[in-house]
N, C-alpha and C positions, 0 to 999 in steps of 0.2 A: 504494499499500500504506500501511496507518495504520501511523505512529509507534507504537515500545513504548511502551505509557504504563504508570504506577506509579499507586496508590492510595494515597494519601497523608491523615493527621490534622492538623488546626489544633484550635488551644482546646484541648488534650486529651479528643480526638474527637469532639466538637461538630459540627464539620463535616470531612464526607470530602472530596477531592478526585482528580481524576484528570488528571494532568499529564506530559507528554511526559516518559521516562527522560532522555534527551538533548538539551541546548541548554537554554534557559532556565526556571529553576525558582525557583518560586516561596519567596522569602526571609522573613524576619521583618518585613521593612519592610511588607508587604503589609497584614501582622496589627496593626502601627503605625500604621500608618497608617488602617484601621478602627477602631481602639481611640480614637482623636483626634475622633470623630466624636462630636456631643451631639445627634441627633433623636429628635425628641419623636413620638408618635403620628400617624400620617396624613401627615408630611411625606417630601419626595420627593427622592434623594441620585442625585447624577452621576456616576458612577465613568470618567474618563478614561484609556482602557489599561488594560481589564480584564483581559486575559490571558486566562487560565483562569477567573478570577470569584472567585478568593480574598478580595479585599476586601468586596466585594457581600455573599458568603457569611457570612464574620467578622461583619459589621456588622448583617447579617439575623439570625446566630443569637443576638447579642448582644441587639438592639432588634427583636421583634416586630413592633412597629405601624410601621416603616417601610416603604419601596418603593424599589427602586434600581435603575439604568438604567446597563449598561456599555456603554463605547463602545470597541469595540479592531479596529485594522486589520487582525491576519491571522482570514483565515477560521476557518483550521484551531484557531486558539485560544479563535474567539468560539464555534465549536460544542462543543469541550468546556469552555466557559464555560456553554453551556444544556444540555449532559449534567449537568453539575456542579450544577446549580439543580434539575435532575430529582432528582440521587440524593439530593440533603439535604431532599427535597419542600418544595421553594422557588419551585417554576419559578412560581406567582401573585405572586411578592412581589418577585424579582429574574429580570430579562433583558438580553438584551447583543446587540446590533447590528450588523453589520460596518458600518464607516465609516472613513474619510481623515479625520483633524482638519485636514488641508490646505484642504478642505471645510467650508462651515458647516453645523453642525448642522442635520438637518431639522426644518424648523417646526414639524410637527408634537408635536416632543417639548415643547416646552415651555420652562419655567424651575423652576429647582430651588433646594429650600431649601436644602441643602450640593453643593457637587462638592469630588468628592477625586481626587486624582491622583497617582502615582507614573511620572512623565515618564520616556523614557530619560536617564540621567543624563550623558552623555559629546556633547560636542558634534563632528559629523560632520567638521572640521579637524583636531580632534588626539586622535583615537580609531584605536585598534588594531583593526579591528571583526574577531569571531569568526568562524571560519570556517563555523558553522551559521549560515544564513542567518537561522533564525525569532530564534535570540537577538541576531544581531547589528541585527534589528529592535528589539528588545524594548531592547535597552542603549543604541544608537547613535541620535542625531537624525537624522530622514530628510526624509520629505514635509514636516513641522513639526517646525520649531524649538522653543525652549523661550519665546519671545517670542509663537509661533501659540501653542501651546497653552495660555498665561495668557491670552490673547485671547478663544480659546474657551471658558473655564473662564469667563471673566467675562461674555462677552455670555449665556452658559447660567444664570447667577447669578442668586435675586431680588434687588432693588433691599436688601434688609436679608438676605440669604443669606452664608453661611461658605463659602471658600475654604479648603482644608488641603492642602498640598502635602509629600511627602518629597521630599529632593534631597541631593545631598552637598552637604559643608558648604563645600567652595572654592569653591562657585559660588552662595555666598550673597547677598555684595553685586549679584552680578547679578541674582537672582531678587529682591531687594528694590526693584533700580531696575525691574526692569520692573511688577512690583505698585504700587509710587508710581506709574509712567505710566501706571495701566490703573484710579488710582483708589480702589486699597484703601489707605484710611489708617490704620486701625488693625492692626497688624503684633504679631505675638506668637511668637517664636523658643524654639522645645525644643529643646536639645543633646541628643547619644542616645551618649554614650562609654562604650567606647571606639572605636564605630564612625564614621566619618567623613561622620554623615549629621546634617541636619538637619529637624526639623517645624517649617514654618510655616501658622499662621491667621491669617488674612487677615477683615477686615472693613470695612465701606466708613464712611467716618466725616467729617464735614468739617477736621477739624483732625487732621494725622498724627502718629500716635504709636506707639513703638516699644519693647514689652518683653522684657526675657529671662525668660523661664519659668525652674524652676528645674530643671535636668538631670536626665534619665532615664537612671542608669546601669545598661546591660543587662548585662555581666560582674563578677564578683566579681573579682578580684585572683589568686586562684588557682584559678580558671576555673568556670564554671556562670553561669548565671543569679543575677540580685540577686533578694530575693524580689519587690522593686516589678516587675521583667520578669516573673518567673516566673507573679505573678498576672494581667498583662496575655498573657501568651504563652500560659499554659497553662487557664488559669480564667476568660477572657474579662470579666476590668475595665477600666473605663474607662482612658483616659491622660489624667489630667489636663493642664488646662494653667495 
């Protein structure tokens, strides 16, 4: 029996999204990740851990000239991602395939100008998984840990490509260490207070450099989004590094 679905809106209604009513549901992380991609016309973007397709759809709505391929472990979520692409009239530009990142990506996918990923935030050794199996798979590392996710992303990126990751801020040093090992020398970190999240943009470089970009404050002290966050989340503004 199909799970109960809700139809929700992102980017102020520019994107309609079917997703399970219970279990893992799309959060602002997906919208922020999509907003951080600066893809030009004709460029290809790979979304690792696509879920129901929110990142790809938000990106396609903001940048109509790019094409997006999503990779998702859970077949039910990948099917919803395909339905969402059709729902938004984007099936020709956004597609999702079922694949376990513990295995190499299909060779016929080629390489991508940009790779984006919102990997499971919790390491299996320290996690208290959700009783919902789908949510547990989305939030806790399973067949592929963080090192594996980043290795797959690296192999899929063009030599001059960009990798953008959103993750928990308490795993920043681990993330940076993995990226350094994989040859990503040009690193920019953007914090998202008060959320315990960071965005990391990586590019290959001969000499390692790390820059802290101005933070994006998401919430006002009294509640509600800041004007800058509202522009990104509601009005499809790009997220500047």
